[in-house]
C-alpha positions as CSV (number, residue, x, y, z in Angstrom):
1,M,125.5,87.0,94.3
2,N,126.5,88.7,90.9
3,N,126.2,85.7,88.6
4,A,122.8,85.3,87.1
5,I,121.8,82.2,84.9
6,L,119.0,82.3,82.4
7,D,117.7,79.2,81.1
8,N,114.6,77.6,79.6
9,S,113.2,76.1,82.6
10,Q,113.7,78.4,85.8
11,S,116.2,81.4,86.3
12,S,117.0,83.3,89.4
13,A,119.5,86.3,90.4
14,M,120.4,88.0,93.3
15,L,121.8,91.2,92.4
16,S,123.6,94.1,94.3
17,Y,123.7,97.8,93.9
18,D,126.5,97.5,91.3
19,S,125.2,95.1,89.3
20,Q,122.0,97.1,88.2
21,Q,123.3,97.0,84.4
22,R,123.4,93.0,84.7
23,W,119.5,93.2,85.9
24,T,118.6,95.4,83.4
25,Q,120.3,93.0,80.8
26,L,118.6,90.1,82.5
27,V,115.0,91.8,82.4
28,S,115.3,92.7,78.6
29,Q,116.6,89.1,77.8
30,T,113.5,87.8,79.6
31,Y,110.7,90.0,78.1
32,F,112.2,92.7,75.5
33,P,114.5,95.4,75.3
34,L,113.6,98.0,78.3
35,T,115.5,101.0,80.0
36,L,115.4,100.9,83.9
37,N,115.7,103.7,86.5
38,Y,116.5,102.8,89.9
39,G,116.0,106.2,91.5
40,H,118.5,107.3,94.1
41,A,118.2,104.5,96.5
42,Q,120.9,104.4,99.2
43,A,120.2,100.4,100.0
44,P,121.9,97.8,97.6
45,F,119.5,96.8,94.9
46,Q,118.3,93.5,94.9
47,G,116.0,91.4,92.4
48,S,115.1,87.7,91.6
49,L,113.7,86.3,88.6
50,K,112.4,82.9,87.8
51,V,111.0,81.8,84.2
52,W,109.4,79.0,82.8
53,K,109.4,78.8,79.3
54,A,107.6,76.8,76.5
55,E,110.2,75.3,74.3
56,G,110.0,76.4,70.8
57,S,107.7,79.6,71.2
58,D,107.7,82.8,72.7
59,F,105.4,81.9,75.3
60,S,107.1,82.5,79.2
61,L,105.6,82.7,82.8
62,S,107.7,84.4,85.2
63,R,107.9,85.4,88.9
64,L,110.0,88.8,89.5
65,C,110.7,90.1,92.7
66,S,112.8,93.4,93.3
67,Y,113.2,96.7,95.1
68,K,112.1,99.8,93.7
69,A,112.5,100.0,89.9
70,E,110.8,102.0,87.0
71,Y,111.0,100.3,83.5
72,S,110.3,102.3,80.1
73,R,110.0,101.3,76.5
74,S,111.1,103.6,73.7
75,Q,110.2,103.9,70.1
76,S,113.9,103.1,69.2
77,Q,113.9,100.0,71.1
78,I,110.8,98.8,69.5
79,A,112.3,99.5,66.2
80,Q,115.0,97.2,66.9
81,D,113.0,94.3,68.2
82,D,111.8,91.8,65.9
83,H,109.7,89.8,68.1
84,A,106.7,91.8,69.4
85,S,104.8,90.7,72.6
86,F,102.3,91.4,75.2
87,L,102.9,91.2,79.0
88,V,100.3,90.6,81.5
89,T,101.6,91.7,84.8
90,I,100.0,90.7,88.3
91,P,101.3,92.4,91.4
92,L,101.2,90.5,94.4
93,R,102.8,92.7,97.0
94,T,102.1,96.6,96.2
95,Q,100.7,98.3,93.3
96,V,102.2,99.3,90.2
97,F,102.0,102.2,87.9
98,F,101.6,102.0,84.0
99,S,101.2,104.5,81.3
100,Q,100.8,104.0,77.6
101,H,98.7,105.4,74.9
102,G,98.3,108.7,76.8
103,R,96.7,106.8,79.6
104,S,98.0,106.4,83.2
105,L,96.7,104.0,85.9
106,D,97.5,102.3,89.0
107,C,97.2,98.4,89.6
108,P,96.9,97.1,93.0
109,P,97.4,93.7,94.3
110,G,94.6,91.4,93.3
111,H,94.2,92.9,89.9
112,F,96.3,92.8,86.7
113,I,97.3,95.0,83.5
114,V,98.2,94.2,79.9
115,E,101.2,95.6,78.4
116,Q,101.4,96.2,74.6
117,G,105.3,95.5,74.2
118,D,105.3,97.4,70.6
119,A,104.0,100.7,71.8
120,P,106.1,103.0,74.0
121,Y,105.3,102.8,77.9
122,R,106.5,103.4,81.4
123,F,106.0,101.0,84.1
124,G,107.0,100.6,87.7
125,Y,106.6,100.4,91.4
126,E,107.7,103.1,94.5
127,D,108.0,99.8,97.0
128,P,109.6,96.5,96.7
129,N,107.3,94.0,94.8
130,D,106.5,90.5,93.8
131,M,104.9,89.9,90.5
132,W,103.8,87.2,88.2
133,V,104.2,88.0,84.1
134,F,102.7,86.0,81.5
135,K,104.5,87.0,78.3
136,I,102.3,86.3,75.2
137,P,103.8,86.6,71.7
138,S,101.8,89.1,69.7
139,Q,100.7,86.9,66.7
140,A,99.0,84.5,69.4
141,M,97.4,87.7,71.1
142,N,96.2,89.1,67.9
143,H,94.7,85.6,66.7
144,R,92.6,85.2,69.7
145,I,91.5,88.7,70.6
146,R,90.6,91.5,67.9
147,R,92.7,94.5,68.5
148,P,94.3,93.5,72.1
149,E,95.7,97.1,72.3
150,R,92.6,98.4,73.6
151,Y,92.8,96.7,76.9
152,S,95.9,98.3,77.8
153,Q,93.7,101.1,78.9
154,H,92.4,99.2,81.9
155,C,93.1,97.6,85.1
156,F,91.5,93.9,85.4
157,S,90.4,92.2,88.4
158,A,91.7,89.0,89.7
159,Q,89.8,88.6,92.8
160,K,86.9,86.6,91.8
161,G,85.2,84.7,88.9
162,I,87.1,83.9,85.4
163,G,89.8,86.4,86.4
164,C,90.7,84.7,89.5
165,A,90.8,81.5,87.7
166,F,93.1,82.6,85.0
167,V,95.6,84.0,87.7
168,E,95.3,80.6,89.5
169,F,95.7,78.7,86.4
170,L,98.8,80.6,85.8
171,M,100.4,79.5,89.0
172,I,99.4,75.8,88.2
173,C,101.5,76.3,85.2
174,S,104.3,77.3,86.8
175,Q,104.1,74.2,89.1
176,R,103.6,71.8,86.2
177,V,105.0,73.1,83.0
178,N,108.4,71.5,83.8
179,E,106.9,68.0,83.7
180,C,105.3,68.5,80.3
181,S,106.4,68.0,76.7
182,S,107.2,70.9,74.6
183,D,104.0,70.4,72.9
184,D,101.8,70.4,76.3
185,Q,103.9,73.1,77.6
186,N,102.6,75.1,74.5
187,R,99.1,73.8,75.0
188,L,99.2,75.0,78.6
189,F,100.2,78.5,77.9
190,E,97.4,78.6,75.0
191,Q,94.9,77.6,77.5
192,A,96.0,80.4,79.8
193,L,95.6,82.7,76.8
194,S,92.1,81.5,76.2
195,M,91.2,82.3,79.7
196,L,92.6,85.5,79.6
197,S,90.6,86.3,76.5
198,L,87.5,85.6,78.3
199,V,88.3,87.8,81.0
200,L,89.0,90.5,78.7
201,E,86.3,90.3,76.3
202,Q,83.7,89.9,79.2
203,D,84.7,93.3,80.6
204,E,82.6,96.2,79.3
205,R,84.7,99.0,80.2
206,V,86.6,98.9,76.8
207,L,83.4,100.3,75.3
208,N,84.2,103.6,76.9
209,S,87.7,103.8,76.0
210,D,87.3,103.9,72.2
211,Q,86.4,106.9,70.1
212,S,83.2,105.5,69.3
213,H,81.1,103.9,72.1
214,L,78.4,102.7,69.7
215,K,81.0,101.3,67.0
216,T,83.0,99.5,69.8
217,A,79.9,98.0,71.1
218,H,78.8,96.8,67.8
219,L,82.3,95.1,67.3
220,M,82.0,93.3,70.7
221,R,78.7,92.1,70.1
222,I,79.8,91.0,66.3
223,E,83.0,89.2,67.9
224,R,81.0,87.6,70.7
225,Y,78.4,86.2,68.1
226,I,81.1,84.9,65.9
227,S,83.0,83.1,68.6
228,A,79.5,81.2,69.7
229,H,78.6,80.4,66.2
230,L,82.2,79.1,64.4
231,G,80.9,75.7,64.0
232,D,78.0,76.8,61.8
233,P,78.7,76.8,58.1
234,E,75.9,79.0,57.5
235,L,77.7,81.8,59.6
236,T,77.8,84.4,56.7
237,P,78.4,88.3,57.0
238,A,74.7,88.8,56.0
239,R,73.6,86.6,58.9
240,I,76.1,88.4,61.4
241,A,74.8,91.8,60.4
242,A,71.1,90.6,60.8
243,F,71.7,89.4,64.3
244,C,73.4,92.5,65.2
245,G,70.6,94.9,63.6
246,I,73.2,96.5,61.5
247,S,73.5,96.7,57.7
248,L,75.7,94.4,55.8
249,R,77.4,97.6,54.3
250,Y,78.1,99.1,57.8
251,L,79.4,95.6,59.1
252,H,82.2,95.8,56.4
253,K,83.0,99.2,57.3
254,L,83.5,98.3,60.8
255,F,85.9,95.8,59.9
256,S,87.8,98.0,57.3
257,G,90.3,99.2,59.9
258,S,90.9,96.0,61.6
259,G,93.4,94.2,58.7
260,Y,90.6,91.5,58.3
261,T,87.6,91.2,56.1
262,V,84.5,89.7,57.9
263,R,85.1,86.4,56.1
264,E,88.9,86.5,57.0
265,W,88.3,87.1,60.5
266,V,85.7,84.0,60.7
267,K,88.3,81.8,58.7
268,V,90.8,83.0,61.0
269,Q,89.2,82.1,64.3
270,R,87.8,78.7,62.7
271,L,91.5,77.5,61.9
272,E,92.8,78.9,65.3
273,A,90.0,76.6,67.0
274,A,90.7,73.6,64.8
275,H,94.4,74.0,65.2
276,R,93.8,73.6,69.2
277,D,91.5,70.6,68.6
278,L,94.2,68.8,66.3
279,A,96.9,69.7,69.0
280,A,95.0,68.3,71.6
281,S,93.3,65.2,69.9
282,P,94.7,61.7,69.7
283,Q,96.1,60.5,66.4
284,G,93.0,58.4,65.3
285,V,90.7,61.5,65.1
286,N,89.8,62.2,61.5
287,I,91.0,65.7,60.4
288,G,87.6,66.2,58.2
289,E,85.7,65.5,61.9
290,I,87.5,68.6,63.1
291,A,87.3,70.6,60.0
292,Y,83.6,70.0,59.8
293,R,83.2,70.7,63.5
294,W,84.5,74.2,63.2
295,G,82.2,75.2,60.2
296,F,84.6,74.1,56.9
297,S,82.3,72.2,54.5
298,E,85.2,70.7,52.5
299,Q,88.1,69.1,54.0
300,A,90.5,69.7,51.1
301,Q,89.4,73.4,51.5
302,F,90.4,73.3,55.1
303,C,93.7,71.4,54.5
304,R,94.9,74.1,52.3
305,A,93.7,77.1,54.2
306,F,95.4,75.3,57.3
307,K,98.7,74.9,55.6
308,Q,98.6,78.5,54.4
309,H,97.9,80.0,57.9
310,F,100.4,78.0,59.9
311,G,102.9,76.7,57.7
312,I,102.4,72.9,58.5
313,S,99.8,70.7,57.3
314,A,96.9,69.5,59.6
315,S,98.2,66.0,59.3
316,E,101.8,66.9,60.4
317,L,100.4,68.6,63.3
318,R,98.2,65.8,64.4
319,N,101.2,63.5,64.0
320,D,103.6,65.8,65.8
321,S,101.1,65.9,68.9
322,A,100.5,62.3,69.0
């Protein structure tokens, strides 16, 4: 059929060869503007796309099946796009190729890749394919993972352990997300992002993808220490530096290109953790209790920082989630 319908819960399209333009439009609407190259296939092109989207956010999960295609993202398309995102692509049928930041890789079934949407790239497959695609707003990705663009250089295993659990959880999301309220839909996808962050941050290969192996090793050690001690109000830059065996001056230097100071990064991680707790807690839970749980010494200070960061007060979020 030539008519393709896109909605917030599920969409599908089966398109003939003369409808390639419509397929390009549908894919670009689902993810972000892309250029598609279909090659010189003689047989009619066919593709199907199902989308599960969290209401009120840019999170989505999709199942894309199609004949051979190549997708590319240009700098001009990025410049015209106001909503930056990352895509996590999980091929099920045949391998995909991916090129970004001057590095090319092949990703076979049983693995997945992370595509940075605000940088040019090329992606595709030579044979008919079936894929899961998890779309994550860049803001959410950056709040959870420092410099997530580092991870577009590698292919990650989903065959066992936390990587397998992450992919299986996405499949559960596709089965249950339409049964959930809009708030619970976002909680599901936030949980999927939490699982993804565990997969990425446990992968040591990123150490070799940076210009400085030692610098990246220090940063990963610092990030893990901060994540494990967010609830400690005495988590100071001096304490972090001492644990990691570096000087306080060098610690600040390591963060100088990240867009955050050390204290700002700790504060953002605490606020994100508190936000997740508030969204998941019943209305009777005390806001101060959650603030103290995540290392804030004063409830008033926490409430001011929370509203400044999220644009909504902690009490409003808790009441909306009840």
